[in-house]
C-alpha positions as a Markdown table, in Angstrom:
| # | Residue | x | y | z |
|---|---|---|---|---|
| 1 | Met | -75.0 | -56.7 | -44.0 |
| 2 | Arg | -72.3 | -56.2 | -46.4 |
| 3 | Gln | -68.7 | -57.2 | -45.6 |
| 4 | Ala | -65.4 | -56.3 | -47.4 |
| 5 | Gly | -61.8 | -57.1 | -47.0 |
| 6 | Val | -58.5 | -55.5 | -48.2 |
| 7 | Leu | -55.1 | -56.9 | -47.9 |
| 8 | Asp | -52.5 | -54.0 | -48.1 |
| 9 | Val | -49.0 | -55.3 | -48.8 |
| 10 | Gly | -46.4 | -52.4 | -48.3 |
| 11 | Cys | -42.8 | -52.0 | -47.5 |
| 12 | His | -43.4 | -52.5 | -43.7 |
| 13 | Ser | -46.3 | -54.8 | -43.5 |
| 14 | Ala | -49.0 | -56.9 | -45.0 |
| 15 | Phe | -52.2 | -55.6 | -43.3 |
| 16 | Leu | -55.4 | -57.5 | -43.7 |
| 17 | Thr | -58.6 | -55.4 | -42.8 |
| 18 | Val | -62.1 | -56.9 | -42.9 |
| 19 | Val | -65.0 | -54.5 | -42.2 |
| 20 | Arg | -68.8 | -54.4 | -42.6 |
| 21 | Arg | -71.6 | -52.0 | -42.8 |
| 22 | Arg | -74.0 | -51.5 | -40.1 |
| 23 | Pro | -76.7 | -48.8 | -39.7 |
| 24 | Gly | -75.3 | -45.6 | -38.0 |
| 25 | Thr | -71.6 | -46.4 | -39.1 |
| 26 | Val | -69.7 | -46.6 | -42.3 |
| 27 | Leu | -66.9 | -49.0 | -41.5 |
| 28 | Glu | -67.2 | -51.5 | -38.5 |
| 29 | Pro | -64.1 | -53.6 | -38.0 |
| 30 | Val | -64.6 | -57.4 | -38.3 |
| 31 | Phe | -61.0 | -58.7 | -38.3 |
| 32 | Ser | -57.6 | -57.4 | -38.9 |
| 33 | Arg | -54.0 | -58.9 | -39.0 |
| 34 | Lys | -50.7 | -57.2 | -39.5 |
| 35 | Val | -47.6 | -59.1 | -40.5 |
| 36 | Arg | -44.4 | -57.1 | -40.3 |
| 37 | Leu | -42.2 | -56.8 | -43.3 |
| 38 | Arg | -38.8 | -55.1 | -43.9 |
| 39 | Leu | -38.8 | -55.0 | -47.7 |
| 40 | His | -36.6 | -52.0 | -47.8 |
| 41 | Glu | -33.7 | -54.1 | -46.5 |
| 42 | Thr | -34.2 | -56.5 | -49.4 |
| 43 | Leu | -34.1 | -53.9 | -52.3 |
| 44 | Asp | -31.0 | -53.4 | -54.5 |
| 45 | Arg | -30.1 | -50.1 | -56.0 |
| 46 | Lys | -32.5 | -50.6 | -58.9 |
| 47 | Gly | -35.4 | -51.3 | -56.6 |
| 48 | Arg | -35.5 | -55.1 | -57.3 |
| 49 | Leu | -36.7 | -57.3 | -54.4 |
| 50 | Asp | -34.2 | -60.1 | -53.8 |
| 51 | Lys | -35.2 | -63.8 | -53.1 |
| 52 | Thr | -35.4 | -63.1 | -49.4 |
| 53 | Gly | -37.7 | -60.2 | -50.0 |
| 54 | Val | -39.9 | -62.3 | -52.2 |
| 55 | Lys | -40.0 | -65.1 | -49.7 |
| 56 | Ser | -41.0 | -62.7 | -47.0 |
| 57 | Val | -43.9 | -61.3 | -49.1 |
| 58 | Glu | -45.1 | -64.9 | -49.7 |
| 59 | Arg | -45.0 | -65.8 | -46.1 |
| 60 | Ala | -46.7 | -62.5 | -44.9 |
| 61 | Val | -49.6 | -62.9 | -47.4 |
| 62 | Ala | -50.2 | -66.5 | -46.5 |
| 63 | Glu | -50.0 | -65.7 | -42.8 |
| 64 | Ala | -52.4 | -62.7 | -43.0 |
| 65 | Val | -55.0 | -64.6 | -45.2 |
| 66 | Ala | -54.9 | -67.7 | -43.1 |
| 67 | Ala | -55.5 | -65.8 | -39.9 |
| 68 | Asp | -59.1 | -65.7 | -40.5 |
| 69 | Pro | -60.4 | -69.2 | -42.0 |
| 70 | Arg | -63.8 | -67.7 | -42.8 |
| 71 | Leu | -62.4 | -65.7 | -45.6 |
| 72 | Arg | -62.4 | -66.8 | -49.3 |
| 73 | Gly | -60.1 | -65.5 | -51.9 |
| 74 | Pro | -62.8 | -63.4 | -53.7 |
| 75 | Asp | -63.7 | -61.8 | -50.4 |
| 76 | Val | -60.3 | -60.0 | -50.2 |
| 77 | Phe | -59.0 | -57.3 | -52.5 |
| 78 | Ala | -55.2 | -57.8 | -52.3 |
| 79 | Phe | -53.0 | -55.0 | -53.6 |
| 80 | Ala | -49.2 | -54.1 | -53.4 |
| 81 | Thr | -48.0 | -50.6 | -53.0 |
| 82 | Ser | -45.1 | -48.8 | -54.6 |
| 83 | Val | -42.4 | -51.0 | -53.2 |
| 84 | Ile | -43.6 | -53.9 | -55.4 |
| 85 | Arg | -45.6 | -51.8 | -58.0 |
| 86 | Asp | -42.3 | -50.0 | -59.0 |
| 87 | Ala | -40.0 | -53.0 | -58.7 |
| 88 | Pro | -38.4 | -54.1 | -62.0 |
| 89 | Asn | -39.2 | -57.7 | -61.1 |
| 90 | Arg | -42.8 | -56.9 | -60.1 |
| 91 | Asp | -44.4 | -59.5 | -62.4 |
| 92 | Glu | -42.1 | -62.2 | -61.1 |
| 93 | Ile | -43.0 | -61.3 | -57.4 |
| 94 | Ile | -46.7 | -61.2 | -58.2 |
| 95 | Ala | -46.5 | -64.7 | -60.1 |
| 96 | Ser | -44.5 | -66.2 | -57.2 |
| 97 | Val | -46.9 | -64.9 | -54.5 |
| 98 | Ala | -50.0 | -66.2 | -56.5 |
| 99 | Arg | -48.3 | -69.6 | -57.1 |
| 100 | Thr | -47.4 | -69.9 | -53.5 |
| 101 | Thr | -50.3 | -68.6 | -51.7 |
| 102 | Gly | -53.3 | -68.5 | -54.1 |
| 103 | Thr | -53.6 | -64.7 | -53.6 |
| 104 | Arg | -52.8 | -62.6 | -56.7 |
| 105 | Leu | -51.8 | -59.1 | -55.7 |
| 106 | Arg | -53.0 | -56.3 | -57.8 |
| 107 | Val | -51.3 | -53.0 | -58.4 |
| 108 | Leu | -52.8 | -49.6 | -58.3 |
| 109 | Thr | -51.4 | -46.6 | -60.2 |
| 110 | Gly | -50.2 | -43.8 | -58.1 |
| 111 | Glu | -53.0 | -41.6 | -59.5 |
| 112 | Glu | -55.5 | -44.3 | -58.4 |
| 113 | Glu | -54.0 | -44.4 | -55.0 |
| 114 | Ala | -54.3 | -40.6 | -54.7 |
| 115 | Arg | -58.0 | -40.8 | -56.0 |
| 116 | Leu | -58.7 | -43.4 | -53.3 |
| 117 | Ser | -57.1 | -41.3 | -50.4 |
| 118 | Tyr | -59.3 | -38.5 | -51.5 |
| 119 | Val | -62.5 | -40.6 | -51.5 |
| 120 | Ala | -61.4 | -41.9 | -48.0 |
| 121 | Ala | -60.6 | -38.2 | -46.8 |
| 122 | Arg | -63.8 | -36.9 | -48.1 |
| 123 | Gln | -65.9 | -39.5 | -46.3 |
| 124 | Trp | -63.9 | -39.0 | -43.1 |
| 125 | Ala | -64.2 | -35.2 | -43.2 |
| 126 | Gly | -68.0 | -35.3 | -43.9 |
| 127 | Pro | -70.2 | -33.6 | -46.6 |
| 128 | Ala | -69.9 | -30.1 | -45.2 |
| 129 | Ala | -66.0 | -30.0 | -45.5 |
| 130 | Gly | -66.1 | -28.0 | -48.7 |
| 131 | Arg | -62.8 | -28.0 | -50.8 |
| 132 | Leu | -60.2 | -30.6 | -49.7 |
| 133 | Leu | -56.5 | -30.8 | -50.5 |
| 134 | Val | -55.3 | -34.3 | -49.7 |
| 135 | Leu | -51.6 | -35.1 | -49.2 |
| 136 | Asp | -50.2 | -38.7 | -48.9 |
| 137 | Ile | -46.5 | -39.5 | -48.4 |
| 138 | Gly | -45.7 | -43.1 | -49.3 |
| 139 | Gly | -42.4 | -45.0 | -49.6 |
| 140 | Gly | -41.9 | -44.5 | -53.2 |
| 141 | Thr | -44.3 | -41.9 | -54.3 |
| 142 | Val | -46.2 | -38.8 | -53.0 |
| 143 | Glu | -49.9 | -38.6 | -53.9 |
| 144 | Ile | -51.8 | -35.2 | -54.1 |
| 145 | Ala | -55.5 | -34.8 | -54.7 |
| 146 | Ser | -57.9 | -31.8 | -54.6 |
| 147 | Gly | -61.6 | -31.2 | -55.4 |
| 148 | Thr | -65.0 | -30.2 | -53.9 |
| 149 | Gly | -67.0 | -33.3 | -54.6 |
| 150 | Asp | -67.2 | -36.9 | -54.0 |
| 151 | Gln | -64.4 | -37.5 | -56.5 |
| 152 | Pro | -61.2 | -35.4 | -56.9 |
| 153 | His | -60.8 | -32.7 | -59.6 |
| 154 | Ala | -57.1 | -33.4 | -59.9 |
| 155 | Val | -54.8 | -36.1 | -58.9 |
| 156 | Tyr | -51.0 | -36.4 | -59.1 |
| 157 | Ser | -48.4 | -39.1 | -58.1 |
| 158 | Leu | -44.8 | -38.0 | -57.9 |
| 159 | Pro | -41.6 | -40.2 | -57.3 |
| 160 | Leu | -40.8 | -38.2 | -54.2 |
| 161 | Gly | -41.7 | -40.9 | -51.5 |
| 162 | Ala | -39.7 | -41.2 | -48.1 |
| 163 | Arg | -37.9 | -44.5 | -49.0 |
| 164 | Arg | -36.8 | -43.3 | -52.5 |
| 165 | Ile | -35.4 | -40.0 | -51.2 |
| 166 | Thr | -33.7 | -41.9 | -48.3 |
| 167 | Arg | -32.2 | -44.3 | -50.8 |
| 168 | Asp | -31.1 | -41.6 | -53.3 |
| 169 | Trp | -30.1 | -38.8 | -51.1 |
| 170 | Leu | -29.6 | -40.1 | -47.5 |
| 171 | Pro | -27.8 | -43.5 | -47.3 |
| 172 | Gly | -28.4 | -45.0 | -44.0 |
| 173 | Gly | -31.0 | -42.3 | -43.3 |
| 174 | Ile | -28.2 | -39.8 | -42.3 |
| 175 | Ala | -27.4 | -36.4 | -43.6 |
| 176 | Pro | -23.7 | -36.1 | -44.0 |
| 177 | Ser | -23.8 | -32.2 | -44.0 |
| 178 | Gln | -26.1 | -29.2 | -44.1 |
| 179 | Arg | -25.3 | -28.9 | -47.8 |
| 180 | Arg | -26.9 | -32.3 | -48.4 |
| 181 | Leu | -30.0 | -31.1 | -46.6 |
| 182 | Ala | -30.2 | -28.0 | -48.8 |
| 183 | Asp | -29.6 | -30.2 | -51.9 |
| 184 | Ile | -32.6 | -32.3 | -51.0 |
| 185 | Arg | -34.7 | -29.2 | -50.3 |
| 186 | His | -33.7 | -27.8 | -53.6 |
| 187 | His | -34.6 | -31.1 | -55.4 |
| 188 | Leu | -38.0 | -31.4 | -53.7 |
| 189 | Arg | -38.8 | -27.7 | -54.3 |
| 190 | Arg | -37.8 | -28.0 | -58.1 |
| 191 | Ser | -39.7 | -31.2 | -58.5 |
| 192 | Leu | -43.0 | -29.7 | -57.1 |
| 193 | Glu | -42.6 | -26.5 | -59.0 |
| 194 | Ala | -42.4 | -28.5 | -62.2 |
| 195 | Val | -46.0 | -29.9 | -61.6 |
| 196 | Pro | -48.4 | -28.1 | -63.8 |
| 197 | Ser | -51.3 | -26.6 | -61.9 |
| 198 | Leu | -50.0 | -28.0 | -58.5 |
| 199 | Pro | -53.2 | -27.7 | -56.2 |
| 200 | Gln | -53.1 | -25.0 | -53.6 |
| 201 | Ala | -54.5 | -24.5 | -50.2 |
| 202 | Glu | -57.4 | -22.1 | -50.4 |
| 203 | Pro | -59.3 | -19.9 | -47.9 |
| 204 | Gly | -62.1 | -21.8 | -46.5 |
| 205 | Gly | -60.7 | -25.1 | -47.6 |
| 206 | Arg | -59.1 | -27.9 | -45.5 |
| 207 | Val | -55.8 | -29.6 | -46.1 |
| 208 | Leu | -55.8 | -33.3 | -44.9 |
| 209 | Ala | -52.7 | -35.5 | -44.6 |
| 210 | Cys | -53.3 | -39.2 | -45.0 |
| 211 | Ser | -50.2 | -41.3 | -44.2 |
| 212 | Lys | -48.2 | -42.9 | -41.5 |
| 213 | Thr | -45.4 | -40.3 | -42.2 |
| 214 | Phe | -47.6 | -37.3 | -41.2 |
| 215 | Glu | -49.1 | -39.3 | -38.3 |
| 216 | Gln | -45.7 | -40.0 | -36.8 |
| 217 | Leu | -44.6 | -36.4 | -37.3 |
| 218 | Ala | -47.7 | -35.1 | -35.7 |
| 219 | Arg | -47.1 | -37.4 | -32.7 |
| 220 | Leu | -43.5 | -36.2 | -32.5 |
| 221 | Thr | -44.5 | -32.6 | -32.4 |
| 222 | Ala | -47.4 | -33.3 | -29.9 |
| 223 | Thr | -44.9 | -33.5 | -27.1 |
| 224 | Gln | -44.5 | -29.8 | -27.5 |
| 225 | Gly | -48.2 | -29.0 | -28.1 |
| 226 | Lys | -50.3 | -27.2 | -25.7 |
| 227 | Thr | -53.7 | -28.4 | -26.7 |
| 228 | Pro | -55.6 | -31.7 | -26.7 |
| 229 | Arg | -55.7 | -31.7 | -30.6 |
| 230 | Ala | -51.9 | -31.5 | -30.9 |
| 231 | Arg | -51.8 | -35.0 | -32.4 |
| 232 | Glu | -54.4 | -34.2 | -35.0 |
| 233 | Gln | -52.6 | -31.2 | -36.6 |
| 234 | Leu | -49.2 | -30.4 | -37.9 |
| 235 | Ala | -48.1 | -26.8 | -38.6 |
| 236 | Leu | -45.2 | -25.7 | -40.8 |
| 237 | Pro | -43.1 | -24.2 | -38.1 |
| 238 | Gln | -43.3 | -27.6 | -36.2 |
| 239 | Leu | -42.3 | -29.4 | -39.3 |
| 240 | Arg | -39.1 | -27.2 | -39.7 |
| 241 | Thr | -38.3 | -27.9 | -36.1 |
| 242 | Ser | -38.8 | -31.7 | -36.6 |
| 243 | Val | -36.4 | -31.6 | -39.6 |
| 244 | Ser | -33.6 | -30.2 | -37.3 |
| 245 | Leu | -34.3 | -32.6 | -34.6 |
| 246 | Leu | -34.2 | -35.7 | -36.8 |
| 247 | Ala | -31.3 | -34.4 | -38.8 |
| 248 | Asp | -29.2 | -34.2 | -35.5 |
| 249 | Ala | -30.0 | -37.8 | -34.6 |
| 250 | Lys | -29.0 | -41.1 | -35.9 |
| 251 | Pro | -31.9 | -43.6 | -36.8 |
| 252 | Ser | -31.3 | -45.5 | -33.6 |
| 253 | Arg | -31.9 | -42.5 | -31.5 |
| 254 | Arg | -34.9 | -41.3 | -33.6 |
| 255 | Ala | -36.6 | -44.5 | -32.8 |
| 256 | Lys | -36.7 | -43.5 | -29.1 |
| 257 | Leu | -38.3 | -40.2 | -30.0 |
| 258 | Pro | -42.0 | -39.9 | -29.2 |
| 259 | Gly | -44.1 | -41.1 | -32.3 |
| 260 | Ile | -41.2 | -42.4 | -34.4 |
| 261 | Ser | -41.4 | -46.2 | -34.9 |
| 262 | Arg | -38.3 | -48.3 | -35.1 |
| 263 | His | -39.1 | -49.6 | -38.6 |
| 264 | Arg | -39.7 | -46.1 | -40.0 |
| 265 | Ala | -36.8 | -44.3 | -38.1 |
| 266 | Glu | -34.3 | -44.4 | -41.0 |
| 267 | Gln | -36.6 | -42.6 | -43.5 |
| 268 | Ser | -38.2 | -40.3 | -40.9 |
| 269 | Leu | -35.8 | -37.4 | -41.9 |
| 270 | Ala | -36.7 | -37.8 | -45.5 |
| 271 | Gly | -40.3 | -37.9 | -44.6 |
| 272 | Ala | -40.2 | -34.7 | -42.6 |
| 273 | Leu | -38.3 | -33.0 | -45.5 |
| 274 | Ile | -40.9 | -34.0 | -48.1 |
| 275 | Ala | -43.8 | -33.0 | -45.7 |
| 276 | Gln | -42.2 | -29.5 | -45.3 |
| 277 | Ala | -41.7 | -29.2 | -49.0 |
| 278 | Leu | -45.3 | -30.1 | -49.8 |
| 279 | Leu | -46.8 | -27.7 | -47.3 |
| 280 | Glu | -44.6 | -24.9 | -48.8 |
| 281 | Ala | -45.3 | -25.8 | -52.3 |
| 282 | Cys | -49.0 | -26.0 | -51.8 |
| 283 | Gly | -49.1 | -22.8 | -49.7 |
| 284 | Ala | -50.5 | -24.6 | -46.6 |
| 285 | Lys | -49.6 | -23.3 | -43.1 |
| 286 | Asn | -50.9 | -26.5 | -41.5 |
| 287 | Val | -52.5 | -29.9 | -42.1 |
| 288 | Glu | -55.1 | -32.0 | -40.3 |
| 289 | Ile | -54.2 | -35.6 | -39.7 |
| 290 | Cys | -56.6 | -38.0 | -41.3 |
| 291 | Pro | -56.5 | -41.6 | -40.2 |
| 292 | Trp | -58.1 | -42.8 | -43.5 |
| 293 | Ser | -56.2 | -43.4 | -46.7 |
| 294 | Thr | -56.0 | -45.7 | -49.8 |
| 295 | Arg | -57.0 | -48.7 | -47.9 |
| 296 | Glu | -60.2 | -47.2 | -46.4 |
| 297 | Gly | -61.0 | -45.7 | -49.8 |
| 298 | Leu | -61.0 | -49.2 | -51.3 |
| 299 | Leu | -63.1 | -50.6 | -48.4 |
| 300 | Leu | -65.5 | -47.7 | -48.8 |
| 301 | Glu | -65.9 | -48.4 | -52.7 |
| 302 | Arg | -66.1 | -52.1 | -52.2 |
| 303 | Leu | -68.9 | -51.7 | -49.6 |
| 304 | Gly | -70.8 | -49.2 | -51.9 |
| 305 | Val | -70.9 | -46.5 | -49.3 |
| 306 | Pro | -73.0 | -43.6 | -50.4 |
| 307 | His | -70.9 | -40.6 | -51.4 |
| 308 | Thr | -72.7 | -38.3 | -49.2 |
| 309 | Thr | -73.6 | -38.9 | -45.6 |
| 310 | Ala | -75.6 | -36.8 | -43.2 |
| 311 | Asp | -73.0 | -37.4 | -40.4 |
| 312 | Arg | -69.3 | -37.6 | -40.2 |
| 313 | Pro | -68.4 | -41.4 | -40.9 |
| 314 | Arg | -66.8 | -43.4 | -38.1 |
| 315 | Leu | -64.5 | -46.4 | -37.8 |
| 316 | Val | -65.8 | -48.0 | -34.7 |
| 317 | Gly | -64.4 | -50.8 | -32.5 |
């Protein structure tokens, strides 16, 4: 029985996931540990992590890995997402974490994250899914991938993440005016229009959303849903309503709304604006929420899971 582990160090947490393969399933959880981070509070205007931020990463990595004494360094693929990947002092952060914890963080390009999200979404959707368009909103970047096979035909990574848009356009997560919201929409629309051959939703294809941003927006709109699948889908009209709801509330109030977590409340308005812009630019009327993303794509590939399976894969436990 093969086993693999991934340590995903992002803006809000260091998340260790260890899984194994067992007949009849694709990913069976063995162990997981999440250590909360608040790296967005330790970034300067240029995106550098200050000393407090670096120390918090060191602590979180050490705590996550030490949580399961059976693990050995080579057993875990440790990687950092855009908050560290795009930091001007990235090399300093990685060297400090390696020196302190013995774990060396790797960085994936945005395009590689998009590819892995597609790999995960393809396995989750099953071999009969046909053409897929996969959307992933991160903190620093947005990833887009599309294709009909095991690997995507096209991948894109754009600097339009929820944390970045919040930092550049919505200080404190608050829109000072309707004009600012209009300016953000214009910026997002123009940025997406400038992408050559931006993948489009096609008849008979499926559009999958792979990110916490989409998951939380779906849970928010599910309170108004009429079907049991409300949390598994998100429609464009619902997104437009969510933008208005979030724009009218301060982050402290948003954190009390269904589905919006406290640590993502500040950037939830930017996330909704980006999600709306993505659907409009890609010609999608709605998306399905896929619980698998880059982390699961890495686990699948490290386990050597076959690209095609007879049944829809499951994460059990």
